[in-house]
C-alpha positions as CSV (number, residue, x, y, z in Angstrom):
1,M,23.7,-14.4,43.2
2,G,22.4,-12.2,40.4
3,G,24.3,-14.0,37.8
4,F,22.8,-17.3,38.5
5,K,19.1,-15.8,38.2
6,L,20.0,-13.9,34.8
7,G,21.5,-17.5,33.4
8,K,18.5,-19.4,34.5
9,M,16.4,-16.8,32.5
10,T,18.9,-16.9,29.3
11,L,18.9,-20.6,29.5
12,G,15.0,-20.5,30.2
13,G,14.1,-18.7,27.2
14,L,16.0,-21.1,24.9
15,F,13.7,-23.6,25.3
16,K,10.4,-21.9,25.5
17,E,8.1,-20.8,22.7
18,P,8.9,-17.3,21.8
19,E,6.8,-14.3,22.9
20,T,6.7,-12.7,19.7
21,I,5.0,-13.2,16.4
22,Q,5.3,-12.5,12.7
23,Y,2.6,-10.0,12.5
24,P,0.4,-9.6,10.3
25,S,1.4,-13.3,8.6
26,Q,0.7,-14.6,12.1
27,T,-1.8,-13.4,14.5
28,K,-2.5,-14.4,18.2
29,T,-6.1,-15.5,19.3
30,P,-7.7,-12.5,21.2
31,P,-7.6,-12.5,24.8
32,P,-10.6,-12.9,26.7
33,G,-12.5,-9.2,27.4
34,L,-10.7,-8.1,24.4
35,K,-13.4,-5.1,23.1
36,G,-12.1,-5.0,19.5
37,H,-13.4,-2.7,17.0
38,V,-16.8,-1.1,16.4
39,S,-18.8,-2.8,13.4
40,N,-22.4,-1.9,12.1
41,D,-24.7,-3.8,10.9
42,V,-26.1,-1.1,8.1
43,T,-29.4,-3.0,7.2
44,A,-30.7,-2.2,10.7
45,C,-29.2,1.4,11.3
46,I,-31.9,3.8,11.1
47,L,-29.1,7.0,11.1
48,C,-30.4,8.4,14.4
49,G,-27.4,9.8,15.3
50,I,-27.3,8.8,18.9
51,C,-24.0,7.0,18.8
52,Q,-22.5,10.1,17.0
53,R,-23.9,12.4,20.2
54,R,-22.6,9.8,22.8
55,C,-19.1,9.1,21.4
56,P,-16.9,11.2,23.7
57,C,-14.0,11.5,21.2
58,G,-15.8,12.3,18.2
59,A,-15.1,9.4,16.1
60,I,-18.5,8.6,14.8
61,E,-20.2,11.0,11.9
62,V,-23.9,10.3,10.8
63,D,-24.9,11.8,7.3
64,K,-28.5,11.4,7.0
65,A,-28.7,13.5,3.6
66,A,-26.1,10.8,2.1
67,R,-27.4,7.8,4.1
68,A,-23.9,7.1,5.4
69,W,-22.4,6.0,8.7
70,K,-18.7,7.0,9.0
71,I,-16.5,5.8,12.0
72,D,-12.3,7.2,12.0
73,R,-10.7,4.0,13.8
74,F,-7.7,5.9,14.8
75,R,-9.9,8.3,17.2
76,C,-12.2,5.4,18.5
77,V,-11.1,4.7,21.9
78,Q,-13.3,1.6,22.0
79,C,-15.2,2.6,25.4
80,G,-18.5,0.9,23.8
81,S,-20.8,4.1,24.2
82,C,-22.2,3.9,20.7
83,V,-22.9,0.3,21.3
84,R,-24.7,0.8,24.8
85,E,-27.1,3.7,23.3
86,C,-27.9,2.3,19.8
87,P,-31.7,2.2,19.6
88,K,-31.4,-0.8,17.1
89,S,-28.9,-2.7,18.4
90,C,-27.1,-2.4,15.1
91,L,-23.7,-1.7,16.6
92,S,-21.6,-4.1,18.4
93,M,-18.0,-4.7,19.3
94,E,-16.3,-7.1,17.4
95,P,-13.6,-9.3,19.5
96,S,-10.9,-9.1,16.6
97,Y,-8.0,-6.6,16.0
98,A,-8.7,-4.0,13.3
99,P,-6.5,-4.8,10.2
100,P,-3.2,-2.8,9.9
101,A,-3.4,0.3,8.3
102,T,-0.7,2.6,6.7
103,K,-2.6,5.8,6.3
104,K,-5.4,7.0,8.4
105,R,-8.7,6.7,6.9
106,T,-12.6,7.3,8.0
107,D,-14.5,3.8,7.2
108,T,-17.7,4.9,5.6
109,F,-20.8,2.8,5.2
110,D,-23.6,3.4,2.9
111,V,-27.0,2.5,4.8
112,P,-29.4,1.4,2.3
113,K,-33.2,2.7,2.5
114,A,-35.6,0.9,4.6
115,E,-38.1,-1.0,2.5
116,K,-41.5,-0.1,3.7
117,T,-43.8,-2.9,4.2
118,A,-47.6,-2.3,3.9
């Protein structure tokens, strides 16, 4: 009985579309509900540091003196705490996969100074 199930599964696999892809040259469509990765709209960021304080794994670093916002994508667990707590709503979760990387790195975003309107 077990041999028939194995044969059916093997023959069925010959006529179906393969489950694997040639990543990164081919990509699958993101499944619904994928959290993705954190994205920052630096033009709206005020460098308040709330995202840094709310991050449970310490993946975000805000440097007001250098006007830089940094995220270590290898430490981020995509919980969305920073996105929910941002007062200016400049953080968002992009529903896409982060590009593959061969080395650990920290993504740094330079925040421009806000223009004062009179």
